[in-house]
N, CA, C and O atoms as a GROMACS GRO file, in nm:
protein
  292
    1UNK      N    1   0.057  -0.080   0.001
    1UNK     CA    2   0.020  -0.038   0.025
    1UNK      C    3   0.086   0.108   0.023
    1UNK      O    4   0.148   0.146   0.122
    2UNK      N    5   0.068   0.216  -0.129
    2UNK     CA    6   0.136   0.328  -0.076
    2UNK      C    7   0.085   0.462   0.022
    2UNK      O    8  -0.011   0.538   0.038
    3UNK      N    9   0.228   0.432   0.079
    3UNK     CA   10   0.212   0.548   0.222
    3UNK      C   11   0.130   0.668   0.181
    3UNK      O   12   0.022   0.706   0.225
    4UNK      N   13   0.243   0.744   0.041
    4UNK     CA   14   0.160   0.866   0.066
    4UNK      C   15   0.040   0.934  -0.028
    4UNK      O   16   0.020   1.035  -0.095
    5UNK      N   17  -0.030   0.804   0.015
    5UNK     CA   18  -0.188   0.883  -0.062
    5UNK      C   19  -0.226   0.907   0.031
    5UNK      O   20  -0.183   0.901   0.147
    6UNK      N   21  -0.369   0.958  -0.044
    6UNK     CA   22  -0.404   0.991   0.118
    6UNK      C   23  -0.557   0.889   0.132
    6UNK      O   24  -0.632   0.924   0.224
    7UNK      N   25  -0.596   0.787   0.061
    7UNK     CA   26  -0.665   0.704   0.092
    7UNK      C   27  -0.602   0.655   0.271
    7UNK      O   28  -0.655   0.686   0.378
    8UNK      N   29  -0.459   0.562   0.247
    8UNK     CA   30  -0.389   0.507   0.340
    8UNK      C   31  -0.425   0.591   0.454
    8UNK      O   32  -0.493   0.554   0.550
    9UNK      N   33  -0.361   0.741   0.430
    9UNK     CA   34  -0.402   0.826   0.573
    9UNK      C   35  -0.537   0.809   0.602
    9UNK      O   36  -0.582   0.728   0.684
   10UNK      N   37  -0.596   0.882   0.537
   10UNK     CA   38  -0.773   0.816   0.637
   10UNK      C   39  -0.793   0.707   0.674
   10UNK      O   40  -0.760   0.696   0.791
   11UNK      N   41  -0.833   0.619   0.633
   11UNK     CA   42  -0.807   0.435   0.668
   11UNK      C   43  -0.716   0.419   0.732
   11UNK      O   44  -0.731   0.312   0.790
   12UNK      N   45  -0.547   0.500   0.780
   12UNK     CA   46  -0.523   0.499   0.967
   12UNK      C   47  -0.594   0.592   0.996
   12UNK      O   48  -0.682   0.622   0.914
   13UNK      N   49  -0.586   0.642   1.078
   13UNK     CA   50  -0.670   0.776   1.099
   13UNK      C   51  -0.830   0.726   1.174
   13UNK      O   52  -0.875   0.743   1.288
   14UNK      N   53  -0.879   0.664   1.062
   14UNK     CA   54  -0.988   0.585   1.088
   14UNK      C   55  -0.971   0.474   1.204
   14UNK      O   56  -1.015   0.492   1.318
   15UNK      N   57  -0.889   0.337   1.158
   15UNK     CA   58  -0.852   0.325   1.267
   15UNK      C   59  -0.783   0.290   1.369
   15UNK      O   60  -0.778   0.197   1.450
   16UNK      N   61  -0.717   0.415   1.338
   16UNK     CA   62  -0.641   0.497   1.486
   16UNK      C   63  -0.795   0.518   1.597
   16UNK      O   64  -0.813   0.493   1.716
   17UNK      N   65  -0.886   0.576   1.490
   17UNK     CA   66  -0.996   0.641   1.596
   17UNK      C   67  -1.113   0.511   1.702
   17UNK      O   68  -1.170   0.503   1.810
   18UNK      N   69  -1.091   0.440   1.589
   18UNK     CA   70  -1.170   0.347   1.600
   18UNK      C   71  -1.099   0.258   1.762
   18UNK      O   72  -1.133   0.257   1.880
   19UNK      N   73  -1.010   0.206   1.697
   19UNK     CA   74  -0.897   0.129   1.838
   19UNK      C   75  -0.896   0.210   1.995
   19UNK      O   76  -0.897   0.162   2.108
   20UNK      N   77  -0.894   0.361   1.948
   20UNK     CA   78  -0.869   0.479   2.070
   20UNK      C   79  -1.060   0.427   2.172
   20UNK      O   80  -1.094   0.368   2.275
   21UNK      N   81  -1.121   0.492   2.063
   21UNK     CA   82  -1.222   0.458   2.116
   21UNK      C   83  -1.321   0.336   2.219
   21UNK      O   84  -1.419   0.346   2.293
   22UNK      N   85  -1.228   0.219   2.174
   22UNK     CA   86  -1.298   0.144   2.233
   22UNK      C   87  -1.217   0.033   2.343
   22UNK      O   88  -1.227  -0.074   2.401
   23UNK      N   89  -1.140   0.138   2.322
   23UNK     CA   90  -1.035   0.112   2.474
   23UNK      C   91  -1.080   0.236   2.629
   23UNK      O   92  -1.084   0.231   2.752
   24UNK      N   93  -1.105   0.344   2.508
   24UNK     CA   94  -1.202   0.442   2.612
   24UNK      C   95  -1.322   0.352   2.655
   24UNK      O   96  -1.330   0.291   2.761
   25UNK      N   97  -1.373   0.354   2.599
   25UNK     CA   98  -1.529   0.308   2.639
   25UNK      C   99  -1.506   0.110   2.729
   25UNK      O  100  -1.591   0.032   2.772
   26UNK      N  101  -1.388   0.102   2.724
   26UNK     CA  102  -1.314   0.017   2.799
   26UNK      C  103  -1.309   0.049   2.946
   26UNK      O  104  -1.380   0.050   3.047
   27UNK      N  105  -1.165   0.080   2.897
   27UNK     CA  106  -1.168   0.206   3.043
   27UNK      C  107  -1.290   0.242   3.150
   27UNK      O  108  -1.292   0.200   3.266
   28UNK      N  109  -1.395   0.327   3.090
   28UNK     CA  110  -1.546   0.380   3.135
   28UNK      C  111  -1.582   0.313   3.196
   28UNK      O  112  -1.591   0.350   3.313
   29UNK      N  113  -1.650   0.108   3.150
   29UNK     CA  114  -1.736   0.067   3.196
   29UNK      C  115  -1.631  -0.033   3.284
   29UNK      O  116  -1.681  -0.057   3.394
   30UNK      N  117  -1.556  -0.071   3.273
   30UNK     CA  118  -1.442  -0.087   3.379
   30UNK      C  119  -1.382  -0.023   3.541
   30UNK      O  120  -1.330  -0.083   3.635
   31UNK      N  121  -1.412   0.110   3.523
   31UNK     CA  122  -1.391   0.231   3.606
   31UNK      C  123  -1.482   0.333   3.671
   31UNK      O  124  -1.462   0.422   3.753
   32UNK      N  125  -1.627   0.275   3.581
   32UNK     CA  126  -1.768   0.344   3.697
   32UNK      C  127  -1.798   0.333   3.831
   32UNK      O  128  -1.837   0.406   3.923
   33UNK      N  129  -1.754   0.168   3.806
   33UNK     CA  130  -1.812   0.154   4.007
   33UNK      C  131  -1.708   0.232   4.090
   33UNK      O  132  -1.751   0.294   4.187
   34UNK      N  133  -1.580   0.236   4.064
   34UNK     CA  134  -1.477   0.350   4.175
   34UNK      C  135  -1.536   0.471   4.172
   34UNK      O  136  -1.557   0.550   4.264
   35UNK      N  137  -1.570   0.481   4.009
   35UNK     CA  138  -1.600   0.619   4.016
   35UNK      C  139  -1.682   0.642   4.135
   35UNK      O  140  -1.640   0.658   4.250
   36UNK      N  141  -1.814   0.641   4.090
   36UNK     CA  142  -1.938   0.647   4.143
   36UNK      C  143  -1.890   0.624   4.340
   36UNK      O  144  -1.936   0.713   4.411
   37UNK      N  145  -1.835   0.550   4.390
   37UNK     CA  146  -1.735   0.551   4.516
   37UNK      C  147  -1.639   0.629   4.541
   37UNK      O  148  -1.592   0.639   4.655
   38UNK      N  149  -1.602   0.685   4.454
   38UNK     CA  150  -1.532   0.780   4.484
   38UNK      C  151  -1.640   0.957   4.492
   38UNK      O  152  -1.663   1.040   4.580
   39UNK      N  153  -1.660   0.949   4.417
   39UNK     CA  154  -1.779   1.079   4.390
   39UNK      C  155  -1.928   1.054   4.536
   39UNK      O  156  -2.010   1.138   4.572
   40UNK      N  157  -1.919   0.975   4.564
   40UNK     CA  158  -1.999   0.953   4.718
   40UNK      C  159  -1.881   0.953   4.854
   40UNK      O  160  -1.904   0.989   4.969
   41UNK      N  161  -1.762   0.904   4.802
   41UNK     CA  162  -1.671   0.956   4.962
   41UNK      C  163  -1.616   1.073   4.882
   41UNK      O  164  -1.504   1.095   4.929
   42UNK      N  165  -1.641   1.159   4.781
   42UNK     CA  166  -1.624   1.243   4.834
   42UNK      C  167  -1.723   1.353   4.896
   42UNK      O  168  -1.693   1.442   4.976
   43UNK      N  169  -1.850   1.325   4.838
   43UNK     CA  170  -1.957   1.354   4.906
   43UNK      C  171  -1.970   1.405   5.040
   43UNK      O  172  -1.994   1.513   5.093
   44UNK      N  173  -1.930   1.217   5.091
   44UNK     CA  174  -1.910   1.239   5.273
   44UNK      C  175  -1.823   1.330   5.337
   44UNK      O  176  -1.858   1.424   5.408
   45UNK      N  177  -1.679   1.288   5.301
   45UNK     CA  178  -1.616   1.412   5.353
   45UNK      C  179  -1.614   1.522   5.332
   45UNK      O  180  -1.542   1.588   5.407
   46UNK      N  181  -1.678   1.583   5.239
   46UNK     CA  182  -1.707   1.737   5.242
   46UNK      C  183  -1.823   1.760   5.317
   46UNK      O  184  -1.818   1.875   5.359
   47UNK      N  185  -1.958   1.685   5.365
   47UNK     CA  186  -2.056   1.667   5.466
   47UNK      C  187  -1.974   1.685   5.596
   47UNK      O  188  -1.980   1.795   5.650
   48UNK      N  189  -1.880   1.568   5.662
   48UNK     CA  190  -1.795   1.547   5.765
   48UNK      C  191  -1.705   1.691   5.754
   48UNK      O  192  -1.685   1.753   5.859
   49UNK      N  193  -1.657   1.738   5.643
   49UNK     CA  194  -1.549   1.904   5.697
   49UNK      C  195  -1.702   2.052   5.729
   49UNK      O  196  -1.715   2.151   5.800
   50UNK      N  197  -1.779   1.983   5.631
   50UNK     CA  198  -1.883   2.146   5.692
   50UNK      C  199  -1.911   2.121   5.858
   50UNK      O  200  -1.952   2.213   5.929
   51UNK      N  201  -1.865   1.898   5.941
   51UNK     CA  202  -1.905   1.994   6.076
   51UNK      C  203  -1.811   1.950   6.130
   51UNK      O  204  -1.830   1.876   6.227
   52UNK      N  205  -1.722   1.970   6.100
   52UNK     CA  206  -1.578   2.040   6.104
   52UNK      C  207  -1.500   1.886   6.203
   52UNK      O  208  -1.428   1.894   6.303
   53UNK      N  209  -1.536   1.792   6.150
   53UNK     CA  210  -1.469   1.641   6.162
   53UNK      C  211  -1.378   1.659   6.027
   53UNK      O  212  -1.436   1.670   5.918
   54UNK      N  213  -1.220   1.664   6.036
   54UNK     CA  214  -1.139   1.607   5.917
   54UNK      C  215  -1.116   1.454   5.898
   54UNK      O  216  -1.070   1.383   5.987
   55UNK      N  217  -1.150   1.413   5.789
   55UNK     CA  218  -1.177   1.264   5.790
   55UNK      C  219  -1.072   1.190   5.713
   55UNK      O  220  -0.960   1.222   5.751
   56UNK      N  221  -1.070   1.096   5.611
   56UNK     CA  222  -0.918   1.131   5.483
   56UNK      C  223  -1.052   1.024   5.445
   56UNK      O  224  -1.150   1.034   5.518
   57UNK      N  225  -1.055   0.907   5.315
   57UNK     CA  226  -1.085   0.877   5.247
   57UNK      C  227  -1.099   0.717   5.269
   57UNK      O  228  -1.174   0.644   5.203
   58UNK      N  229  -1.006   0.673   5.383
   58UNK     CA  230  -1.050   0.505   5.440
   58UNK      C  231  -1.171   0.531   5.558
   58UNK      O  232  -1.270   0.459   5.560
   59UNK      N  233  -1.152   0.641   5.657
   59UNK     CA  234  -1.222   0.633   5.671
   59UNK      C  235  -1.355   0.761   5.754
   59UNK      O  236  -1.402   0.804   5.860
   60UNK      N  237  -1.358   0.765   5.647
   60UNK     CA  238  -1.520   0.896   5.601
   60UNK      C  239  -1.594   0.795   5.630
   60UNK      O  240  -1.642   0.793   5.744
   61UNK      N  241  -1.627   0.671   5.527
   61UNK     CA  242  -1.753   0.598   5.540
   61UNK      C  243  -1.814   0.534   5.692
   61UNK      O  244  -1.935   0.519   5.712
   62UNK      N  245  -1.717   0.502   5.786
   62UNK     CA  246  -1.712   0.506   5.934
   62UNK      C  247  -1.800   0.576   5.989
   62UNK      O  248  -1.911   0.555   6.039
   63UNK      N  249  -1.708   0.701   5.966
   63UNK     CA  250  -1.710   0.853   6.029
   63UNK      C  251  -1.843   0.853   6.077
   63UNK      O  252  -1.904   0.840   6.183
   64UNK      N  253  -1.872   0.886   5.895
   64UNK     CA  254  -2.030   0.937   5.840
   64UNK      C  255  -2.133   0.857   5.880
   64UNK      O  256  -2.250   0.884   5.906
   65UNK      N  257  -2.095   0.793   5.881
   65UNK     CA  258  -2.220   0.679   5.941
   65UNK      C  259  -2.275   0.713   6.086
   65UNK      O  260  -2.396   0.706   6.105
   66UNK      N  261  -2.177   0.755   6.205
   66UNK     CA  262  -2.201   0.691   6.318
   66UNK      C  263  -2.246   0.817   6.407
   66UNK      O  264  -2.280   0.820   6.526
   67UNK      N  265  -2.228   0.980   6.256
   67UNK     CA  266  -2.234   1.086   6.287
   67UNK      C  267  -2.407   1.056   6.270
   67UNK      O  268  -2.498   1.006   6.335
   68UNK      N  269  -2.384   1.126   6.132
   68UNK     CA  270  -2.500   1.138   6.040
   68UNK      C  271  -2.640   1.004   6.037
   68UNK      O  272  -2.640   0.899   5.974
   69UNK      N  273  -2.700   1.036   6.091
   69UNK     CA  274  -2.795   0.965   6.067
   69UNK      C  275  -2.862   0.914   5.913
   69UNK      O  276  -2.869   0.806   5.855
   70UNK      N  277  -2.903   1.040   5.885
   70UNK     CA  278  -3.020   1.044   5.808
   70UNK      C  279  -2.930   1.142   5.713
   70UNK      O  280  -2.856   1.232   5.754
   71UNK      N  281  -2.956   1.099   5.549
   71UNK     CA  282  -2.895   1.185   5.463
   71UNK      C  283  -2.987   1.176   5.300
   71UNK      O  284  -3.066   1.082   5.288
   72UNK      N  285  -2.974   1.257   5.205
   72UNK     CA  286  -2.987   1.200   5.083
   72UNK      C  287  -2.973   1.244   5.102
   72UNK      O  288  -2.990   1.343   5.173
   73UNK      N  289  -2.858   1.120   4.951
   73UNK     CA  290  -2.719   1.141   4.866
   73UNK      C  291  -2.759   1.118   4.743
   73UNK      O  292  -2.679   1.124   4.650
   0.00000   0.00000   0.00000
């Protein structure tokens, strides 16, 4: 195949776009649960900060459950 041809460039770019799109879609699916957990942990930390309680992400869930009895997250 002649690499100086514009058809080669278009086909190459199209294949690369498809490969990258598949990779990004797969990564999104794999990491969506972890992303949701991080968002919820961040919300808990922000609520705890408003109560002047400093908690790390690892301990935020436990402290949040003991201090906050009802919430709509």
